[in-house]
N, C-alpha and C positions, 0 to 999 in steps of 0.2 A: 816615404819608410825607405834607407837602409841597410840592404841587400848583407844582408847577418852572412851568409857568402864570401863578400870581399873581403876576402886579408889590408884592404887600407883603409876601412871602416875602421870609426870607433865602438868598441861593446858597451861603449859610457849608451850610444842613439839606437844603438843598434835591440830589436824584437826583445821588449818585457810584458812580460804573462801580467800584468796590472793589477788585474781584478785576483788572484789565483793571490794564499794565502802561502804566507811564507810557512816552511818545514823551521825554523828557529823563531822563540818567540820570546819574547821582553819575560814574561811571567817563563818561562821556561831558566830560562838566566837567573833569576831572583830564589826560584825554589834549588835550584841548586845549587847558590850561593849559600842561603839558607842554613842549606843542610853541610854544606862544607867546613863551614864556619860557626856549626853551632847557635842560629841566630833564630829569635824566636818572629815569626811571623804579625809586623807591628806598619801599619798606615804611615808611611808621611802625612805632612803638616796638607790640605786642600791648598792652601795654596806656595807653589814655592818658584823660585828664583830660581835664575840662571845667572851668574856671576866671573865674564869670559876673562874678562881681568887679575879678578881674587880681588877688588881693592878692599871690597863692600866686606869682603865677610872676613878679608884681614883684621879691618877696623871694629867693626863684632867682635871677634875676639878681643882686641887688644883692649878693649870696656870691658870685656865679661858681661855678655851682654846677647853671645852665643853659647850656645854645648853643640858638643860633635853628638851625632844621633849612632848609639854603638850598635843598635839596630838594623841601618840599613847595609843590605848586605850587592850593595854594587859593587865588581870587582876593577873599577875606573877612579874609587873621588870615593871621597867624605864627603857625607850632607850636615848644614849644623840647623837646627833648632833657634829662632828666635821669639821674643811679641814684638807688637807696635799698639800700641790699648788694646785688647779685648782678640787679636786677631795675631796667630800663630806663621807664623811662617816657615821651608823649609828654607835652602839657600847653599845651593852645590858653585864651589870653587872654585878657577880656571880652566874653567868647559865653554872652552877657545875651538870655532871652526863649523864649519858647520853639518862634517858627519857625527862630529862631538856628541857637537848640540840636542841632534835627533839619537843619535844610542841614547841618550841620557832625558830624552821626553817620552819616549819611549818607554824606557823601565821605573818614570813618573806618576805616567801616564795610568801604569803596569800595577802601583804600587797604591795608588789613592792619593793622589794630584787628579786635582779639580779646574788649577788655575793657571797655565807657567805663563811667570812676567821674565822678558830676558831684557837687559842692559848691557849696554854693549861700550865698547869706543871704538870711534868712529871717526874719520877721514874727514873734510871739509871740504864738494865737487862744487856744487851753488850755495854760495856764503846771504845767509841769514843773518848772522849777527856775530858778535866777534864772539869767539868761540872762552869757552864749554862753555855747552848749549846744548839740550836738547831734540830731540823729531821722537813725533811718533811715523813708526813710520806706517804707513797704510799702507806701501804696495814693493815690491825686491825684486830685485833685476833678479835675473836666475842665472849668474854666470859663476856652478858652483853646481857639487856635479850629483848632491846627496837628494837634491826632489829630484829628479830623474827618473829615482828609482823606486818612485812612488808615485808621480803622478805624466802621462804622457808630452813631450815639450808644448813652453809657448814661454813666451815670455820673458812674466814677471808673474810674481804667487803674491795675495794679496790676503788684507788681512779682512777675517773677515765684518761686513757694513757697521750691526748694530753693538757689534761691540768696541770699534773706534771709535762710532760717534759718539757710545758711554764713555769710552775712560779719555777722545780728548775736551770734553767737556767738568769731566771732574777734575783736569789739567789743571786748567786755565790760572784760578787761585795757584797753581807753588810757583817759589822764588824764581827759579832759573827758566828762563825762558822755553818752553814745550814748544812746538813749529809739528807742523803734521805733513808729509811729505811721500816721496818715491826715496830710497837707497842703490844705493851695487852693491851685490855681495857677489864675495869671489874667492877663492880659493888658495889664490895668490897672490897676495900681499905686495911682491915682491916685484911683480910683474902688470904694475900698476902702472904701465907709460903712456905715454901724452896724448896716444891718438885713444887710447881707452878712455882716457882721462872728459877729453873732449867730447868721444862720442855721451858715454853717461852726463855732460853739461846739459848735451844738447837731447839729453826729452829730459831737463829738469830734474836732476837725479843731484840728491841734500847731499847726501855722503856713502863714505864706500864700507864698507861690515865687509862679517865676515859667517856669520850665519840666518838673520830675519829667513831668503830667498829662499832652506830650506825645512828651516822653523812653520812655518808658512804654510808649504806644502804641505807636509808632514799635520798640523793642526787642519783645515781642509779634508785629505781623506778620512783622517781617525776618526774626523766629529767632533774634537776637540780645543776648548776655550784657547787660547798662546795672543800676549801681542809683545811682541818688539818695539824698544828705544833703541838707537845709539845718542852716544852721551860723547854729540859732535870737540872733540877737545886736540885735533892735529890740523892740520895740510901736510901733513901725507912727510915730515917733518922735515920743513921747509922753510921752518922759520924760528929762533933762536927758541924761545918761549912755548915751542908745540907739546903737548901731552902730557899739557899740566889743565891737573881737575878744578883745583880750589881746593874751600880745605877739607879738610881730613880726603887727601885725598880726591875729590866728591861723593864719595860714600855721601855723607846723609844729604845732600842733593837727590844723590838718584834713590832712597829711599823715603824720601816723599813723592818725586813722582811714581814711584811701587807703589807707594800708600792710600795715592789718588787712583789707580790702577783695584787696584785691590779695593776698593769703597764702590767705585765703579761696577766691579763684575757681579759684586756680597748684592746690590740696588739688580739688579737686573736678571741677579740669579733667586 
């Protein structure tokens, strides 16, 4: 273990009290936000979605399917409600990066969420198909900071096995391919060097993204169900057609995958 007295050591990997509760809690944040904004104590939908790119939210708003939840007390975000079949979902757009994703996950579960789905754009590492396609992330390389505040160091954060198996099965009939595999989670997308990419490729990592390792570590420590998908849309800006998601900015395909995951969770629940 790193010596905390070493001035050259990183505090990220220094001594942490993983079993000690935080003084600052998401419940306290939400309670004070409601007080300041004079908002009612209203639960969010049981199934919530993180949409780091914001494309799903924008499409739902453009078609009039989503409505802003005026009772959401979050200081940094808006949450929208929409329905698919008999299920109501809550969705937060532009929740990019590990720390922001977990900040929201903490608040959403404190506000009544029972299942969280993240669908994030990702860069291709080991090709499985021509982009765009999806990866159900079964494990994520912990090359970010947030997860290391929740659990001691370890190379990967993993999806719950039972949840993963049920979601994988539910995704088999969706329109776009959904592969199951590993990703690399980084805080620094503009430091994706050739050496780092080759290291990830040597471990059969399929894609690089910015949230999954932190969300899966949070999920394991808090004992909450979270599933993360990588929407592989690019080769890190190396081709002329990078970042194209398809029809409606890929939102229709993403919503189909989200619906399959929700069905799997409901069946298990």
